Structures are given as C-alpha cells and as structure tokens.
ZAFI-91577 format. One record per residue (C-alpha): residue in one letter; x, y negated, z negated. Coordinates in pm, whole numbers, padded with zeros to 5 digits, always signed. Each point is the difference from the previous one (the first is absolute). Example, Ala and Ser with C-alpha at 12.3 -4.5 7.8 and 13.67 -1.06 7.14 Angstrom:
A+01230+00450-00780
S+00137-00344+00066
//
This chain:
X-00013-00008+00003
X+00283-00230+00031
X+00060-00076+00381
X+00417-00033+00002
X+00109-00176+00329
X+00388+00066+00010
X+00238+00266-00112
X+00080+00027-00401
X+00001+00202-00283
X-00255+00306+00006
X-00278-00079-00200
X-00283+00242-00109
X-00315-00059-00214
X-00135+00320-00186
X-00312-00010-00166
X+00050+00145-00348
X-00371+00020-00105
X-00098+00367+00061
X+00380+00071+00161
X+00298+00176-00153
X+00181-00028-00316
X+00329-00110+00119
X-00178-00319+00145
X-00194-00029-00337
X+00350-00003-00200
X+00153-00204+00209
X-00264-00268+00007
X-00004+00026-00378
X+00358-00063-00052
X+00017-00305+00198
X-00319-00111-00174
X+00154+00062-00342
X+00303-00224+00108
X-00171-00281+00163
X-00299+00003-00217
X+00087+00098-00349
X-00217-00181-00180
X-00295+00187+00146
X+00197+00359-00113
X-00323+00087-00192
X-00179+00027+00325
X+00165+00284+00107
X-00209+00324-00154
X-00280-00155+00143
X+00181-00031+00358
X+00101+00363-00038
X-00335+00119-00013
X-00119-00261+00223
X+00241+00151+00305
X-00134+00299-00037
X-00292-00140+00216
X-00044-00131+00338
X-00041-00368+00107
X-00402+00031+00031
X-00074+00204-00334
X-00168-00288-00177
X-00274-00106+00323
X+00008-00362-00115
X+00351+00009+00147
X+00240+00099+00248
X+00309+00004-00220
X+00383-00022+00101
X+00292+00054-00160
X+00299-00024+00256
X+00380+00165-00076
X+00225-00169+00297
X+00331+00157+00066
X+00304-00157+00232
X+00199+00213+00157
X-00134+00275-00220
X+00066-00198-00361
X-00266-00079-00180
X-00012-00363+00004
X-00357-00195-00070
X-00356+00051-00132
X-00333-00127+00094
X-00316+00009-00186
X-00354-00095+00139
X-00345+00072+00042
X-00307-00092+00228
X-00284-00078-00136
X-00313+00033+00268
X-00265-00128-00194
X+00183-00342-00029
X+00161+00002+00355
X+00376-00068-00167
X+00266+00170-00153
X+00198-00019-00299
X+00381+00005-00048
X+00085+00150-00326
X+00377+00013+00070
X+00314+00009+00255
X+00358+00053-00135
X+00327+00024+00203
X+00311+00143-00165
X+00259-00305+00030
X+00232+00194+00239
X-00256+00008+00269
X-00124-00350-00044
X+00193-00177+00275
X-00096+00255+00250
X-00206-00154+00303
X-00234+00184+00228
X-00068-00167+00325
X-00135-00317-00010
X-00063-00006-00370
X+00165-00212-00237
X+00132+00228-00260
X-00141+00385-00099
X-00273-00102-00234
X-00139-00209+00305
X-00015+00324+00162
X-00161+00186-00267
X-00241-00271-00021
X-00108+00028+00368
X-00009+00352+00039
X-00261+00012-00286
X-00178-00250+00163
X-00023+00209+00298
X-00088+00292-00208
X-00273-00205-00153
X-00181-00091+00327
X+00020+00360+00109
X-00204+00118-00326
X-00268-00263+00057
X-00004+00111+00350
X-00028+00361-00059
X-00275-00088-00303
X-00213-00164+00306
X+00034-00327-00213
X+00075-00358+00154
X+00360-00155-00024
X+00091-00019-00338
X+00091-00363-00112
X+00318+00058-00144
X+00192+00182-00270
X-00043-00151-00379
X+00305+00007-00221
X+00095-00087-00330
X+00313-00256-00021
X+00139+00017-00349
X+00308-00233+00050
X+00000-00372+00152
X+00330+00081+00195
X-00122+00268+00235
X-00217-00246+00139
X+00254-00107+00225
X+00025+00344+00163
X-00379+00036-00027
X-00056-00296+00196
X+00229+00062+00236
X-00184+00314+00076
X-00307-00173+00047
X-00186+00011-00282
X-00253-00230-00194
X-00050-00111-00342
X-00366+00044-00100
X-00172-00257-00201
X-00077+00196-00288
X+00126-00008-00376
X+00076+00376-00033
X+00098+00247-00253
X+00158+00347+00040
X-00122+00267-00237
X+00318+00206-00128
X-00140+00319+00139
X-00259+00171+00186
X-00305+00192-00175
X+00113+00329+00240
X+00350-00006-00150
X-00099-00058-00381
X-00082+00340-00104
X+00404+00117+00096
X+00134-00326-00150
X-00234+00074-00362
X+00165+00338+00029
X+00344-00142+00012
X+00070-00379-00083
X-00335-00145-00150
X-00036-00325+00136
X-00268-00262-00025
X-00145-00161+00291
X+00107-00337+00068
X-00012-00310+00200
X+00226-00181+00176
X-00046-00304+00216
X+00197+00036+00350
X-00059-00124+00331
X-00216+00171+00237
X+00081-00007+00372
X-00147+00174+00349
X+00202+00081+00334
X-00260-00081+00270
X-00087+00293+00269
X-00073-00320+00240
X+00117-00371-00122
X-00132-00157+00275
X-00346+00078-00160
X+00080-00021-00381
X-00155-00203-00225
X+00152+00006-00340
X-00291-00196-00149
X-00266+00246+00150
X-00206+00097-00335
X-00112+00334+00091
X+00353+00076+00085
X+00130-00111-00293
X-00254+00214-00208
X+00059+00287+00210
X+00368+00010-00076
X-00052-00069-00358
X-00276+00293-00027
X+00268+00227+00205
X+00272-00030-00235
X-00214-00080-00353
X-00273+00231+00061
X+00100+00281+00244
X+00352+00046-00141
X-00013-00102-00311
X-00295+00120-00081
X-00121-00306-00244
X-00356-00079-00019
X-00134-00285+00223
X-00140-00202-00315
X+00372+00035-00126
X+00107-00343-00116
X+00355+00004+00215
X-00264+00073+00299
X-00205-00291-00119
X+00293-00232-00047
X+00114+00051+00395
X-00323-00031+00132
X-00085-00295-00215
X+00378-00132+00102
X-00075+00066+00379
X-00330-00202-00027
X+00205-00300-00117
X+00284+00006+00271
X-00295-00015+00256
X-00159-00282-00149
//
C-alpha cells in the first residue's frame, strides 16, 4: 500500500493481527522500545493479535510490522470506523536506525507509512461499500510533533480534547497486571484529510463524528460522559 517510484531499500508490510508469532514478537519488541510508558498494554496486545482485523464488527483494525531489507524497522496501528466514515491512528513508531530512510517521493520513512495507511483506509471503505472517509483522526500529544504533522498535511481540529489513559477493551488485562485508574489528559486532536480540497475543519457534523469515533467507539465512553460533553461544547464554542 506504499507506492514507491524509484529504487530504494526493500520494504515489506506484515499484518500482525491474525498473523504469525514471529511478526508479533518483533512488533511488541519495537513497541516496548519506543513506547515504554504503554508497556502495561502488552498483555492485551498479545491476546488481541490472535484475532483477525475484522474481529470487532465496528472496526477494521490494522497492526502493521514494517521490515526494511528483512529487518524489523517500524510499527503502525490504526483502524477504520465505517459508521463514522473516518479512521483513527493509534500509533506510529520507527526505530532510530531507520528514520532517515526515504522511499520514493516521501519526506521520510514515517511519511511513507502515513500515506500507506491512508491508502489502506480508502481501500477498507471501498471494500465496505462506504463513502470516501473524511480522513484519519489522530491524537497528538506533543506540540513539537506538529511541525512534522503539518508537513504531512494534518489539520488541527477546533476541539478541546482529552485523551483517556486506556480503552475499555484493554482494562481487564491492565487490571490483572498493573492496576490503573482511568485518567484524562488534554492533548491536541488532528486529522489527515483524504481530500484536502473539500475538507472543512469547521464542519460541525464531521467534528462530532471524529469525537465519537475516538471517545465512544474506540475508548467506549458513554455518550453523556463529561469528556465527550466538554469536547462537543468546545466544538460549538469554536464555531460561534
């Protein structure tokens, strides 16, 4: 799903969900190295990886392991939410030794991965008989990352957003290994549009769909949760 228009390193992508154990072990190793703060997720991840991408009918999920010349180099987690006509990017991570690589016309390795996952998002929508997705929603936790995200075409959404510390589907695994209390932190919410020419960041219904895709569908918060009410209220204030 990553079109490359000139010779370069050999790049392969493996779908880890429902895949083989070696790919899962390499994916978890990269996840542990790059995201040690989320180590408590790994028991859930091992269990989820035994099921295929469409195991939950609400989503088409993708856990990618990317290899460069046969070496495990990067990971990408994202999902398509048909009912909201959008995607949600959970994480992207490239090992330091591979970050300077370029593939075709892309600015850097991470850029190529983003475009590849966007192509997959469009293919998932087409396979589901749904309209073109509005784009890929993303939680951006550090303001310095916006430099790269804006280069890639991301748009910051006018929402006062708070990220839950874990999803409800992972809670049982977390409680078994390292009891955590659900917390919320204020971070930015952005989106990489599928069609920049027709994208309106102030579209009220689009903003609601993205908020619900993340907080209701993925994190499984009730629709009347204060975090959701706050995000919706901030959306309305930004549009007045």
